[in-house]
Structure formats: structure tokens, C-alpha cells
Backbone bond lengths (Angstrom), bond angles and torsions (degrees), N, CA, C in turn:
res aa  C-N    CA-C-N  psi(-1)  N-CA   C-N-CA  omega(-1)  CA-C   N-CA-C  phi
1 M - - - 1.450 - - 1.502 112.50 -
2 S 1.320 117.18 135.91 1.465 121.06 -179.37 1.513 111.96 -64.08
3 E 1.332 114.77 140.70 1.417 120.12 179.91 1.526 112.26 -76.84
4 K 1.364 115.86 140.38 1.442 121.11 -179.04 1.534 107.67 -132.36
5 Y 1.334 113.63 172.67 1.487 120.24 178.99 1.529 107.49 -58.08
6 E 1.286 121.88 142.59 1.463 126.81 -1.98 1.527 108.71 -85.58
7 F 1.342 115.45 129.88 1.452 121.89 -175.46 1.521 109.57 -76.38
8 K 1.329 114.86 141.52 1.477 121.66 -176.33 1.520 111.90 -117.59
9 L 1.310 116.95 154.07 1.415 122.78 173.63 1.545 107.42 -80.59
10 K 1.356 114.58 112.15 1.500 119.12 179.05 1.489 110.15 -79.26
11 P 1.332 117.38 135.74 1.473 118.08 173.33 1.516 110.28 -66.54
12 L 1.316 113.39 150.85 1.493 118.24 175.89 1.490 110.78 -70.23
13 P 1.347 117.01 150.49 1.480 119.54 178.70 1.519 113.76 -81.27
14 Y 1.333 115.81 15.28 1.466 123.34 178.62 1.531 105.33 -155.38
15 S 1.352 116.01 168.70 1.464 119.32 -179.09 1.506 109.09 -83.75
16 F 1.334 116.00 162.33 1.461 120.72 -179.26 1.504 112.89 -57.73
17 S 1.342 118.16 -31.43 1.459 120.55 -176.79 1.507 113.71 -91.71
18 D 1.336 119.36 -2.08 1.438 122.88 -174.78 1.529 113.41 -65.91
19 L 1.321 117.34 -24.54 1.460 118.30 -179.01 1.498 113.83 -93.07
20 E 1.342 117.44 5.56 1.466 122.21 173.99 1.532 107.92 -63.34
21 P 1.318 120.51 148.00 1.466 126.57 2.49 1.569 112.54 -89.73
22 Y 1.323 116.77 6.64 1.443 121.46 -173.39 1.501 113.17 -75.00
23 I 1.332 117.89 -45.50 1.455 122.41 172.62 1.504 107.30 -128.06
24 D 1.305 117.76 128.05 1.445 121.09 -171.43 1.558 111.31 -77.71
25 S 1.351 112.45 156.17 1.464 118.82 -171.82 1.538 110.44 -68.14
26 L 1.327 118.74 -36.23 1.457 118.01 -179.59 1.513 111.87 -64.96
27 T 1.319 118.06 -41.21 1.480 121.03 176.48 1.514 108.67 -61.41
28 M 1.307 119.27 -44.88 1.463 121.76 179.60 1.542 110.40 -59.64
29 K 1.280 116.58 -43.63 1.486 119.48 -177.59 1.531 110.37 -66.43
30 L 1.285 116.17 -49.04 1.479 120.17 -179.00 1.546 110.95 -65.69
31 H 1.311 117.05 -39.13 1.457 120.73 179.95 1.516 111.62 -64.10
32 H 1.323 115.71 -43.76 1.470 119.95 -177.03 1.536 110.71 -81.57
33 D 1.315 117.08 -55.11 1.481 120.09 -172.47 1.499 116.60 -75.13
34 R 1.329 115.56 -19.64 1.476 117.35 179.80 1.534 113.32 -114.93
35 H 1.365 116.77 -54.59 1.450 116.72 -176.64 1.557 112.06 -67.95
36 L 1.368 117.00 -48.36 1.415 117.93 177.41 1.509 113.60 -63.82
37 K 1.339 115.54 -43.02 1.468 119.94 -179.93 1.520 110.76 -60.84
38 T 1.334 119.19 -34.08 1.446 120.60 178.35 1.525 110.24 -63.50
39 Y 1.301 116.68 -43.75 1.464 119.10 179.21 1.509 110.63 -62.94
40 I 1.359 118.21 -40.98 1.456 121.98 178.57 1.539 111.24 -63.87
41 D 1.330 116.49 -45.04 1.436 120.73 -179.54 1.536 111.39 -62.82
42 N 1.334 115.94 -43.40 1.431 119.36 -179.91 1.531 112.72 -66.23
43 L 1.308 116.65 -40.02 1.466 121.53 178.20 1.490 110.90 -62.89
44 N 1.343 116.85 -46.22 1.464 120.35 -179.32 1.505 110.44 -65.76
45 S 1.318 118.24 -35.60 1.472 120.42 178.52 1.518 111.82 -63.83
46 V 1.311 120.18 -43.43 1.434 123.06 179.06 1.508 111.06 -68.18
47 I 1.324 118.00 -47.82 1.499 123.13 -178.50 1.515 110.29 -62.58
48 S 1.341 118.13 -34.27 1.454 120.19 -176.03 1.519 113.20 -60.91
49 K 1.381 115.75 -24.40 1.448 122.14 -179.66 1.532 112.14 -91.23
50 H 1.338 116.62 0.55 1.498 120.28 -177.05 1.528 107.85 -136.02
51 V 1.304 114.87 86.33 1.461 121.73 -172.88 1.521 112.20 -56.97
52 E 1.328 116.97 -33.14 1.451 121.39 -173.76 1.549 111.45 -67.08
53 Y 1.329 118.60 -13.80 1.424 121.31 179.34 1.535 114.79 -104.62
54 K 1.280 116.56 -0.10 1.491 120.52 -179.49 1.514 112.42 -65.23
55 K 1.297 118.32 -23.10 1.443 121.58 179.54 1.512 113.43 -90.89
56 W 1.325 116.26 -5.77 1.472 119.06 178.87 1.488 109.19 -75.98
57 S 1.383 114.73 138.97 1.460 119.45 175.13 1.509 109.68 -74.50
58 L 1.292 115.85 164.45 1.491 120.40 179.13 1.521 109.56 -59.89
59 E 1.292 117.24 -40.64 1.472 121.58 177.77 1.519 113.15 -64.70
60 K 1.321 116.79 -36.46 1.473 120.33 179.77 1.496 110.43 -71.07
61 L 1.323 118.15 -38.13 1.459 122.75 176.27 1.507 110.65 -58.32
62 I 1.304 117.69 -33.83 1.440 122.04 -179.45 1.542 110.28 -82.65
63 K 1.267 117.57 -52.66 1.479 121.88 -173.91 1.521 112.45 -70.03
64 D 1.322 116.48 -32.52 1.489 120.04 -177.87 1.536 113.02 -105.84
65 S 1.344 115.69 25.48 1.470 118.97 -173.40 1.507 111.40 -62.45
66 N 1.290 119.38 -25.64 1.456 121.61 178.83 1.535 113.21 -63.56
67 W 1.333 116.86 -17.75 1.451 121.48 177.56 1.546 112.93 -89.34
68 L 1.316 116.73 -4.44 1.470 120.45 179.01 1.534 111.15 -78.97
69 P 1.291 118.27 154.26 1.460 121.52 177.07 1.501 109.83 -59.70
70 Q 1.331 116.08 141.63 1.479 120.26 -173.72 1.500 111.89 -60.42
71 D 1.315 119.16 -30.54 1.466 120.98 -174.49 1.544 113.32 -73.43
72 V 1.363 115.57 -17.68 1.466 116.73 177.61 1.539 111.03 -125.25
73 R 1.295 116.89 4.62 1.488 120.20 -176.40 1.522 112.16 -57.88
74 S 1.330 115.81 -53.85 1.475 119.47 -175.89 1.536 111.81 -62.47
75 S 1.325 113.12 -43.25 1.488 116.90 -178.42 1.503 113.28 -62.85
76 I 1.350 116.58 -44.27 1.485 121.18 178.53 1.523 110.00 -66.45
77 K 1.351 116.64 -48.06 1.469 119.50 -177.49 1.527 112.38 -62.65
78 N 1.311 118.30 -45.03 1.443 121.33 179.40 1.481 114.29 -65.39
79 N 1.342 117.31 -43.54 1.462 118.46 -179.19 1.492 112.73 -76.49
80 A 1.343 118.52 -33.80 1.467 120.13 174.18 1.507 109.69 -63.26
81 G 1.350 116.77 -43.11 1.444 120.81 176.23 1.547 112.76 -60.23
82 G 1.330 115.32 -39.39 1.444 119.32 176.33 1.527 114.82 -61.39
83 V 1.347 113.45 -41.29 1.466 119.46 177.16 1.551 109.78 -66.55
84 Y 1.307 117.90 -49.76 1.465 122.74 -176.30 1.556 109.40 -62.51
85 N 1.320 117.68 -48.21 1.449 121.53 -174.63 1.520 110.53 -64.40
86 H 1.343 117.09 -45.51 1.476 120.52 -178.50 1.571 109.85 -66.36
87 N 1.324 117.74 -44.09 1.443 118.63 179.06 1.529 111.15 -59.65
88 F 1.315 114.17 -39.40 1.501 117.30 -179.05 1.557 110.18 -71.36
89 Y 1.242 117.30 -40.43 1.482 122.03 179.07 1.535 109.53 -59.26
90 F 1.323 116.10 -52.13 1.459 118.97 -177.39 1.535 112.59 -64.51
91 S 1.333 116.83 -34.02 1.443 121.61 -171.71 1.555 110.84 -73.02
92 N 1.316 115.62 -20.88 1.472 119.79 -176.33 1.488 113.96 -101.37
93 M 1.360 115.85 21.87 1.435 121.68 173.56 1.505 108.87 -122.73
94 A 1.336 116.85 154.11 1.450 121.03 179.15 1.527 107.43 -169.13
95 P 1.325 117.47 152.18 1.472 117.09 178.51 1.539 112.09 -81.99
96 G 1.308 115.64 141.18 1.439 122.39 168.98 1.492 118.69 67.95
97 I 1.313 119.96 21.75 1.449 122.24 174.57 1.507 111.57 -101.05
98 K 1.313 116.31 106.51 1.408 122.62 -176.56 1.521 113.69 -88.93
99 K 1.310 117.66 147.76 1.474 120.07 176.14 1.568 108.15 -73.79
100 S 1.312 115.46 151.60 1.462 119.06 177.84 1.559 107.43 -118.67
101 S 1.277 117.06 136.99 1.459 121.38 -174.67 1.559 110.55 -65.66
102 D 1.324 116.89 -25.94 1.446 120.46 -179.49 1.525 112.23 -96.83
103 D 1.313 118.73 11.62 1.415 121.99 174.42 1.514 110.46 -70.71
104 E 1.299 117.25 134.45 1.511 120.35 -175.46 1.521 109.64 -63.33
105 F 1.325 117.41 -32.64 1.469 117.88 179.85 1.532 112.36 -68.02
106 I 1.342 114.83 -41.40 1.466 121.19 178.67 1.540 106.05 -63.40
107 E 1.266 120.11 -37.63 1.454 122.13 176.20 1.516 110.32 -60.26
108 K 1.344 118.01 -38.66 1.433 120.85 176.70 1.537 112.45 -63.71
109 I 1.338 114.42 -40.63 1.488 120.32 178.19 1.520 107.70 -60.45
110 N 1.354 115.16 -47.19 1.483 119.07 -179.82 1.545 111.99 -59.51
111 H 1.326 114.31 -36.21 1.458 118.96 -178.95 1.528 112.00 -66.45
112 F 1.317 115.40 -42.53 1.495 118.59 -172.01 1.551 110.18 -89.27
113 F 1.311 118.85 -20.68 1.467 119.51 -175.92 1.532 114.06 -121.57
114 G 1.317 117.99 5.35 1.458 122.11 178.53 1.492 113.28 94.49
115 N 1.295 117.90 -57.03 1.458 124.30 171.84 1.510 110.06 -160.83
116 F 1.321 117.34 174.37 1.471 119.01 -174.78 1.545 112.14 -67.09
117 D 1.293 115.41 -39.59 1.487 116.96 179.35 1.519 112.98 -61.21
118 D 1.330 116.12 -37.35 1.454 121.07 178.02 1.523 108.65 -67.38
119 F 1.296 117.75 -41.09 1.482 122.20 177.79 1.553 108.96 -60.01
120 K 1.325 116.14 -49.97 1.473 119.10 -178.94 1.498 112.33 -60.29
121 S 1.325 116.67 -40.02 1.468 120.52 -179.49 1.527 110.63 -67.86
122 K 1.296 117.70 -41.88 1.439 121.40 -179.77 1.535 110.52 -68.53
123 F 1.290 117.69 -40.00 1.455 122.18 178.55 1.530 110.30 -63.70
124 K 1.341 114.96 -46.69 1.448 119.38 179.11 1.524 111.91 -59.35
125 T 1.318 114.26 -45.20 1.509 119.04 178.94 1.532 111.20 -58.96
126 K 1.324 115.91 -43.57 1.473 120.38 -179.94 1.499 111.38 -63.49
127 A 1.348 116.15 -39.57 1.454 120.56 179.34 1.494 111.79 -69.17
128 L 1.339 116.57 -38.56 1.493 120.00 179.17 1.525 111.14 -69.26
129 D 1.343 116.11 -28.85 1.453 119.63 -175.48 1.555 114.20 -83.34
130 V 1.317 116.73 -4.75 1.478 118.48 176.01 1.533 108.06 -63.45
131 F 1.292 115.54 119.23 1.485 120.96 -178.07 1.494 108.65 -81.86
132 G 1.357 117.57 119.49 1.444 119.71 -177.50 1.512 111.64 77.69
133 S 1.330 115.59 -124.23 1.477 120.98 -174.57 1.523 110.50 -111.61
134 G 1.333 115.61 145.09 1.432 120.13 177.64 1.516 112.26 163.93
135 Y 1.341 115.01 -154.53 1.446 121.43 -176.67 1.527 110.76 -140.75
136 A 1.320 116.03 156.57 1.465 122.48 165.44 1.523 104.64 -113.35
137 W 1.360 114.10 142.67 1.471 121.90 -171.86 1.539 110.56 -131.16
138 L 1.294 113.41 144.04 1.486 120.15 158.04 1.487 106.67 -99.90
139 V 1.310 117.90 121.43 1.457 123.59 -174.42 1.507 110.69 -128.71
140 A 1.343 116.82 163.91 1.428 121.98 174.23 1.522 108.02 -130.55
141 N 1.377 114.51 152.00 1.444 117.64 170.75 1.514 107.78 -92.86
142 K 1.351 116.86 -177.01 1.453 120.23 -176.25 1.568 113.03 -66.94
143 D 1.303 114.73 -13.88 1.493 119.31 176.95 1.523 110.96 -93.46
144 K 1.384 114.87 7.05 1.478 122.44 175.43 1.545 112.88 69.32
145 E 1.362 113.89 22.32 1.477 118.88 172.40 1.505 110.92 -84.49
146 L 1.341 115.37 130.57 1.459 121.01 -175.31 1.517 112.10 -91.50
147 K 1.386 114.66 145.03 1.449 118.58 170.39 1.516 108.01 -155.77
148 I 1.365 116.54 166.62 1.423 121.39 -178.30 1.534 107.78 -110.43
149 I 1.340 115.64 134.50 1.467 121.80 178.18 1.489 112.23 -136.75
150 Q 1.322 115.56 167.76 1.493 124.51 174.41 1.514 107.86 -111.00
151 T 1.304 116.48 150.25 1.486 122.66 161.83 1.519 108.26 -130.10
152 I 1.322 118.20 147.91 1.407 121.90 179.05 1.536 109.79 -99.34
153 N 1.293 115.31 155.41 1.494 123.96 -179.18 1.474 110.21 46.48
154 Q 1.362 120.57 -117.69 1.491 119.85 -177.98 1.530 109.13 -118.27
155 N 1.343 116.24 30.06 1.464 118.48 170.50 1.541 110.28 -69.17
156 T 1.312 115.89 156.16 1.463 119.05 -176.24 1.519 111.57 -129.33
157 P 1.335 118.97 162.49 1.499 121.27 175.40 1.506 111.14 -66.90
158 L 1.335 118.90 -19.52 1.470 120.81 -179.58 1.496 111.86 -56.79
159 E 1.334 114.48 -36.77 1.462 118.13 -178.28 1.510 113.94 -71.33
160 L 1.358 116.37 -13.11 1.456 121.77 177.79 1.536 109.95 -103.08
161 D 1.335 116.76 9.39 1.456 122.40 -177.91 1.517 112.20 60.92
162 L 1.343 114.44 36.49 1.460 120.76 177.75 1.549 109.41 -114.65
163 I 1.319 116.17 156.60 1.449 122.40 -174.22 1.510 109.43 -103.95
164 P 1.330 121.41 117.59 1.443 119.97 179.43 1.509 115.97 -69.49
165 I 1.280 116.45 138.14 1.500 122.44 175.76 1.563 110.04 -113.40
166 L 1.288 116.02 -40.80 1.426 124.11 -176.08 1.499 110.85 -155.71
167 C 1.380 116.29 146.36 1.454 117.80 172.95 1.542 109.01 -146.70
168 I 1.326 112.41 154.65 1.487 120.44 170.38 1.538 107.22 -120.87
169 D 1.287 114.63 131.17 1.474 123.37 175.16 1.529 107.93 -81.05
170 V 1.313 119.30 117.94 1.452 121.96 177.02 1.515 111.78 -112.94
171 W 1.331 119.34 21.68 1.420 122.20 165.58 1.570 105.08 -65.48
172 E 1.307 117.36 144.67 1.487 120.68 -176.02 1.493 112.28 -59.26
173 H 1.312 118.10 -29.45 1.493 117.70 -177.53 1.531 111.47 -67.25
174 A 1.317 117.99 -15.33 1.485 122.38 179.23 1.524 112.66 -74.85
175 Y 1.363 115.97 -18.27 1.451 115.95 -173.88 1.536 116.67 -148.70
176 Y 1.348 117.51 -3.40 1.462 118.33 -169.07 1.526 115.20 -67.59
177 L 1.303 115.40 -32.89 1.503 119.37 -177.85 1.532 110.58 -62.46
178 K 1.309 118.42 -40.28 1.427 123.69 179.73 1.492 115.45 -92.14
179 N 1.294 117.08 -44.12 1.469 121.81 -171.96 1.495 113.79 -105.04
180 Y 1.370 118.06 -1.20 1.430 120.57 -177.79 1.521 109.91 56.92
181 N 1.338 116.85 -128.40 1.471 119.84 -179.78 1.522 113.42 -95.33
182 K 1.325 116.46 16.51 1.460 121.22 -175.14 1.547 109.30 -92.59
183 R 1.264 115.97 77.32 1.476 120.45 -178.21 1.506 110.89 -60.52
184 A 1.313 118.12 -40.81 1.477 120.26 -177.74 1.549 110.54 -60.82
185 E 1.321 116.93 -40.33 1.464 121.25 177.06 1.541 111.08 -60.21
186 Y 1.316 117.05 -45.45 1.457 122.66 177.04 1.550 110.83 -59.10
187 I 1.329 117.39 -44.28 1.444 121.01 -177.93 1.550 110.50 -62.85
188 D 1.375 115.61 -43.83 1.441 118.85 178.21 1.515 110.29 -62.78
189 N 1.319 120.03 -42.27 1.461 121.27 176.31 1.531 112.60 -61.13
190 W 1.332 114.72 -44.09 1.445 119.56 -176.42 1.538 113.13 -60.69
191 F 1.307 116.19 -31.16 1.477 119.49 178.69 1.518 111.96 -61.43
192 N 1.333 119.49 -18.98 1.438 124.44 179.44 1.563 112.99 -82.83
193 V 1.350 115.98 -8.49 1.492 116.75 -176.69 1.486 111.61 -122.34
194 I 1.346 117.79 16.31 1.471 121.51 176.23 1.513 110.29 -68.35
195 N 1.277 118.22 133.70 1.453 123.31 178.18 1.528 108.29 -90.92
196 W 1.330 114.82 92.74 1.483 119.16 -173.26 1.499 111.72 -68.33
197 A 1.338 118.23 -30.16 1.476 120.27 176.28 1.524 110.44 -63.64
198 K 1.358 117.41 -36.50 1.453 120.73 -178.87 1.497 109.81 -73.28
199 L 1.334 118.24 -33.50 1.447 121.13 177.00 1.538 111.56 -64.63
200 R 1.308 114.78 -43.44 1.482 121.22 176.47 1.511 107.86 -57.27
201 E 1.325 118.11 -47.04 1.442 122.61 -179.52 1.551 111.40 -60.77
202 N 1.338 116.05 -42.73 1.475 120.08 179.08 1.545 108.86 -60.23
203 Y 1.322 115.93 -42.14 1.448 117.95 -176.79 1.545 111.93 -71.72
204 E 1.313 115.18 -37.52 1.510 119.27 179.21 1.483 111.61 -69.04
205 N 1.356 117.53 -27.56 1.451 121.04 -178.04 1.545 112.84 -78.32
206 I 1.292 118.81 -4.04 1.441 119.96 178.52 1.495 110.52 -58.37
207 D 1.350 117.45 -46.37 1.476 122.07 179.90 1.502 111.63 -60.53
208 K 1.352 116.02 -39.45 1.471 119.70 -178.03 1.526 109.32 -70.67
209 D 1.291 117.42 -36.71 1.494 120.55 -179.46 1.501 109.64 -66.66
210 E 1.304 119.21 -28.85 1.446 121.99 -177.29 1.501 113.47 -81.26
211 K 1.328 117.11 -12.17 1.497 120.52 -176.62 1.527 108.92 -85.68
């Protein structure tokens, strides 16, 4: 069921230290408990003053933001995007889940990108090329075709009518405590904590979401 007002800070499905040594526990705690919580608090604060939008789902607030009053449009869109993007980022990581070469989803990656190493190289390049703050995404269209895109700030693939499968947060707060300004190092580390089982589920759920 889609989340609606009043939005809550969801606990992580793993502890802050579980992604060590690839992502440090202090970064995880600050990222989740402070950065994400700030987006949630800001979104709730704006929506609380506009009763007519309390029944809108998080996804609707993002996808239909052009229908919002101009004086609150940017605030709602940016904070809703911050909540959605962070929740998605956190949910697609896990400790100790390795990819399997005979996984059907990995076979899809190989189909659309040539092979896994090419996919990894293209994804890393896209993440490195985000100017300033934003995300790199693996997304699918409604025909289940995969591609890699960027979004800036807290924009989401939902606005492009694309279905998110995976994302990496490349805002500096996601990696600066451990990796300083070495975004490439952070990306390489992050590849070790991708939850491949969750990605396969995201991809398989495309058909369900369309029904």
C-alpha cells in the first residue's frame, strides 16, 4: 500500500553497522536518522497545512506535483522526492547478498548491457558524471527494458514515467565521512552491498504494478 500523510521514518532492515566495511555506521546513522528524517519532517509540515493533499500518496505527490499550488509546489516535490529516493536507496542494500550468474535478473542485465562488467562500468560512469548532487538509477520502462539514468537533486524516475530498480545516492553526505571527496571509491564499495534479491523482486513486480 502506498504511503500517505502522516509520513513516518521507517527503520532500516539492517543495523547501521551491517554494511561495514563498505559504508560506515556513522554515515548510515546520520544519513537515515537526520537527512531522511529532515525530509520527512519538512514534508509533513507542509502537508499538514493543506488538508486536501493528506490523502495523496507519496508517489502521487511526486508524479502530479504540477497540480499543486505554486507556493508549495517546490517544497512538496523536493521533500517528497527526498523521502522516496532515500527509502528506495536504503531498501536496495543489504549485507552479504551476492549476485548469482544464473539469476534471471542478472541475465536481464547481461541482455541489455552486454555483460555484467559493462553494466557496472556504465553505471559507475553515470554516477560519477552526476554534477553536484543527485542519483544514478537502473530503471525499466513498462516493457521491462532496462536502462541507466541520472536525476539531479531529489528528482525521481517517477516523473519520467520510469520504474526504479536500483539507485545510488551520490549526494556528498552519503559518503564524505568515509571516502571524503572520492566518489569513485564510494561507488566501488557500494557495489558490495547491493541487495540483488530485492532488485529481482523490483523487476518482477513491474507486471504486478501495471495490473
